[in-house]
Each structure stands twice: as structure tokens, then as C-alpha cells.
N, C-alpha and C positions, 0 to 999 in steps of 0.2 A: 788691094781688095776692091774698094769702091773708089779708088782715086780717079779713075777716068770717067766715071759716071757723074761725079759731082756730089754724091750723097755724103761723102766724108767731110768735105769742106762745108757743106750746108749744115750738117749736124754739129760740126766743130764750132762754127761761128755762132750757132744758137746757144750752145753751152757756154761759150765765152760771154755772150750777152747776158745770160742768166747769172753767171758769176759776177759780172761787173755791176749789174743792178743790185744783187744781194750785198756786195761789198759797199756799194755806194749808199745803200740804205743804212748799213751798219755804221759807217763812218760819217755820213753827212745827213742822216735822218734826224728827226727831232730828238734832242737829248733828254728832255724832261717829259716826254709824252705820257708815260704811265702815272706820273705823279701830279696831283693837282697843285696848282700854285697856291702859295701861302696867302691867306687873306689877312688883312689887318684886323686886329681885335677892335670890336666896338667898345666905346667907353663904358657903356652900361654893363657889358659882359665883364670887363675888367673890374668894375665896381662890385659886381656880384661875387666874383672870385675872391676879392679882398675880404668881403663880408663873410664868405664861407670859410676862409682860412682863419678868421678871427682877428685880422689886422685892424678892422674898424668895428665900432659898435653899431647897434641897430639904429640908434639916433643919428650917428654920422652917416650911415647908409641912406636913411630916409632924407636927410637934409641934402646930401649930394645928389641923390636921385631927383628930387624935386628941382634942384638948381639946374641940373643938366636938361631936364625936360622943359624947363621954362625958357632956356636959351634957344630951343629949336623953333 
């Protein structure tokens, strides 16, 4: 059909290039791109969570909070 004009090989090579780029992106692209990286919990956030769960009392919370803020 278009073998002698060169159109066939040109379009054929373009499609191979598109497939190679797509497969390369799938297999070698960033693996954790849509997911944000986990951040380390701040000590004060952990302290607030423990207080909210009832693991520590209000007095222990205030003492720990003032102790942590004085160290900074």
C-alpha cells in the first residue's frame, strides 16, 4: 500500500515510539507520585492525641507540654 512511499515506516516508527514511551513511563516512572510522603509526627501532636484518647491526664498534659516548649 504505502510501502514504497515511506509513509508506512514513518507512521509505524512513530507508533512504536509512543508505545515505548508509554511503557517506559509505566514501568520506570515515579512509583509513589500520587501519594504524599509520610511526615513524621510532631511530639506535641502525639501528646495531644494521647490526651484526647485519655491516656494521660490534663495535669500530665500541661506538664509535658511546658517541658517540651522549654527545651526548644
